[in-house]
C-alpha positions in Angstrom: -2.2 13.8 -10.3 -1.4 15.9 -7.4 1.7 16.2 -6.1 2.7 17.3 -2.5 6.2 18.3 -1.7 7.7 17.4 1.8 11.2 18.0 3.1 12.1 14.9 4.4 10.7 11.5 4.8 9.5 12.8 8.6 7.9 15.2 7.2 6.3 13.4 4.1 5.0 10.8 7.1 3.1 13.6 8.8 1.4 15.4 5.9 0.4 11.7 4.8 -1.2 11.0 8.4 -3.2 14.2 8.3 -4.7 13.4 5.0 -5.8 9.8 6.4 -6.8 11.5 9.7 -8.6 14.2 7.7 -10.6 11.4 5.8 -11.5 9.7 9.5 -12.9 12.7 10.7 -15.2 13.1 7.9 -16.1 9.6 7.7 -15.7 7.9 10.8 -16.7 4.6 9.4 -14.3 5.2 6.1 -12.5 2.2 4.2 -8.8 2.7 4.4 -6.6 0.6 1.9 -3.4 -0.1 3.6 0.1 -0.8 2.5 3.2 -2.4 3.9 7.4 -2.0 3.5 9.4 0.7 4.5 7.8 3.6 3.1 4.7 3.5 5.5 6.4 2.9 8.8 6.4 6.6 9.6 2.7 7.2 8.5 1.8 4.2 10.9 3.8 5.6 13.7 2.5 9.0 13.0 -1.3 8.0 13.1 -1.0 5.8 16.5 0.4 8.8 17.9 -3.0 11.0 16.6 -4.7 8.2 18.2 -3.3 8.1 21.3 -3.7 12.1 21.8 -7.5 11.6 21.4 -7.4 12.9 17.7 -8.5 10.1 16.0 -10.6 7.0 16.8 -10.4 4.3 14.5 -13.3 1.9 16.0 -15.5 2.6 12.8 -13.0 1.8 10.4 -12.4 -1.2 7.9 -8.9 -2.3 6.4 -8.0 -4.0 3.1 -4.6 -4.5 3.1 -3.1 -4.5 -0.8 -1.1 -7.6 -0.7 0.9 -10.6 1.0 3.5 -13.6 0.6 2.3 -17.1 -0.8 3.2 -19.2 1.2 3.1 -17.0 4.7 1.1 -17.8 7.3 -0.7 -15.5 9.6 1.5 -16.1 12.2 4.5 -15.9 10.5 7.2 -13.4 11.5 7.7 -12.4 8.1 4.0 -12.1 6.9 2.4 -8.7 6.6 -0.1 -10.1 9.3 3.0 -10.2 11.5 4.0 -6.5 10.4 0.6 -4.7 10.5 0.3 -6.2 14.0 3.8 -4.6 14.7 3.7 -1.4 13.4 -0.1 -0.7 13.3 -3.2 -2.8 14.7 -1.7 -3.4 18.2 -1.5 0.4 18.7 -4.9 1.4 17.6 -8.9 0.5 18.1 -9.4 -0.4 14.9 -11.8 -3.9 15.4 -10.1 -7.1 14.3 -13.3 -8.1 12.7 -12.5 -5.0 10.2 -8.5 -5.9 9.5 -8.9 -7.5 6.0 -5.5 -8.9 4.5 -5.3 -11.3 1.7 -4.6 -15.6 3.1 -1.1 -16.1 1.9 -1.5 -19.4 3.0 -4.8 -20.4 1.6 -5.2 -23.9 0.0 -7.0 -22.3 -3.3 -5.5 -19.3 -3.9 -7.7 -18.8 -6.7 -10.6 -19.2 -4.9 -9.1 -16.6 -1.9 -8.9 -13.8 -4.8 -12.6 -14.2 -5.2 -13.0 -14.1 -1.5 -10.9 -11.4 -1.0 -12.7 -8.8 -3.6 -15.9 -9.9 -2.8 -15.2 -8.6 0.6 -14.0 -5.1 -0.5 -17.4 -5.2 -2.6 -19.1 -5.7 0.5 -17.6 -3.5 2.3 -18.6 -0.7 -0.1 -15.2 -0.4 -1.8 -11.8 1.5 -0.8 -12.2 5.1 0.2 -8.6 5.8 0.6 -6.1 3.5 -0.7 -2.4 4.4 0.5 0.2 3.4 -1.8 4.1 2.3 -1.3 6.0 3.2 -4.8 8.7 0.4 -5.8 12.1 1.4 -7.8 10.9 -0.8 -10.7 7.5 1.6 -10.5 4.9 -1.2 -8.7 2.2 -0.4 -6.6 1.0 -3.3 -4.8 3.0 -6.5 -6.1 1.6 -5.4 -9.7 5.1 -5.7 -11.6 6.1 -4.3 -14.9 4.1 -6.4 -17.3 2.5 -6.1 -20.5 -0.9 -5.5 -19.5 -2.7 -4.2 -16.8 -3.8 -7.0 -14.4 -7.6 -6.4 -13.2 -9.0 -7.8 -9.4 -6.8 -9.6 -6.6 -4.4 -12.3 -8.2 -1.6 -13.8 -7.7 1.6 -13.1 -9.4 5.4 -13.9 -9.4 7.6 -11.3 -8.2 10.3 -10.0 -10.3 14.3 -10.6 -9.3 14.5 -7.2 -8.1 11.4 -6.6 -5.7 12.9 -10.0 -4.5 16.5 -8.0 -3.9 14.3 -5.1 -2.7 12.7 -7.1 0.1 15.6 -9.7 1.2 16.5 -6.9 3.8 13.3 -7.6 5.9 14.0 -11.5 5.9 16.7 -12.8 8.4 18.0 -15.2 5.6 18.1 -13.7 2.2 17.0 -17.0 0.4 13.9 -17.6 2.7 12.1 -14.3 0.9 9.0 -15.6 -0.9 8.7 -15.4 -4.9 5.0 -15.3 -5.0 2.4 -13.0 -3.7 -1.1 -12.0 -3.5 -2.2 -8.6 -4.6 -4.9 -6.1 -5.2 -5.3 -5.7 -8.7 -4.7 -2.3 -11.0 -8.8 -2.0 -11.6 -9.2 -2.9 -8.1 -6.8 -0.3 -6.5 -8.0 2.6 -9.4 -11.8 2.0 -7.9 -10.8 3.2 -4.7 -12.3 7.0 -4.3 -8.9 8.5 -3.2 -4.9 7.1 -3.9 -2.1 8.8 -1.8 1.3 7.7 -2.7 4.1 8.2 -0.8 8.0 8.2 -2.1 10.8 9.1 -0.3 14.6 8.9 -1.1 17.0 8.8 -4.2 16.2 5.5 -5.1 12.5 5.9 -6.2 13.4 9.2 -8.1 13.2 7.1 -11.6 10.3 5.4 -11.3 8.3 8.7 -9.7 9.2 10.5 -12.8 7.9 7.8 -14.8 4.2 8.1 -12.3 3.8 11.8 -12.8 5.1 12.5 -16.4 5.9 9.6 -17.9 3.5 7.8 -20.4 0.6 5.4 -19.3 1.7 1.9 -19.5 1.7 -1.4 -17.9 5.8 -1.2 -17.9 5.6 0.8 -15.2 2.5 0.4 -13.3 2.3 3.4 -10.8 2.1 5.4 -14.5 -1.7 4.2 -14.2 -2.5 6.4 -11.1 -2.2 9.7 -13.6 -5.5 8.8 -14.8 -7.1 8.7 -11.2 -9.8 11.8 -10.6 -8.7 12.1 -7.1 -4.9 10.7 -7.0 -1.8 12.7 -4.4 1.3 11.9 -4.3 3.2 13.2 -1.6 7.2 12.9 -1.9 10.5 14.0 -0.1 12.9 16.1 -1.8 15.1 13.4 -2.6 12.7 11.4 -4.2 11.3 14.1 -6.3 14.6 15.6 -7.4 13.9 14.6 -10.9 10.4 16.2 -11.3 11.9 19.5 -11.5 
C-alpha cells in the first residue's frame, strides 16, 4: 500500500480530490465507488469546487456507494441516500440514473444484495473505490470478524460502530443496528483503492491496516494485498507509522 502524507485534514481532502479528478479526466466515463461519514466530506467539498471551476465534468461518471443502513428509506434524513444528496450529488452533474446506492428499505434484502452486485458488474466494475477507515479497522460496514465476507451482504453492526455513528443522529437510540454493505471481495475487485484516514483516533487502525498482519479481525489490513491501493492520511492519523 502506498501511503501519502498530508499535514492536516484539509490537505488530505485536497490531495484525495486531485486523485479522483485525475481519474475522471483520464477516463470521463469512469465508475467511482463512494463512501460516507465524516472523513469524505472534505473530499466531496473539493470535488464540488473543482466542478464549479470547470476543471472536472461528472456527466459521464457512474457511482456506487459502499453501504446503507437497513430500515431507512432513501428519503430518510439519516440515510446515506440523503447524505450523498446533501454533500455531493446536488452540486455536481452525475446523471441521476448513474447514481447507485443499496436500498436499505428493500423488502427482500438478500435479493437486494444480489441486485446490487449485478449492477456493479453490468457497469464494468469499479475503477476507483474511495474508503474511510473505522476506529476498529472496518471498511464499508465490514466489521472485524473471523473471515472476510465476499460480496454485498447484510451485517449486524458492532457496538463500537453504533456508538461512533450516534453523533450523526438527533436521537442516539435510533441508530440502526444493521446495514447492507459491499463485501471485501467487491471492494478488492476495484481497479484502484483510495483509503482516507484523519485524526488521532484512527492511528491504531491505520497502523494495523498498513503494517499489521492481514487478518479479518482488522478488515482494512486486506488492502495490503491490492496491487493499486493508496492511503492518504494526515499527520495525526499517521503518528504510529513512524
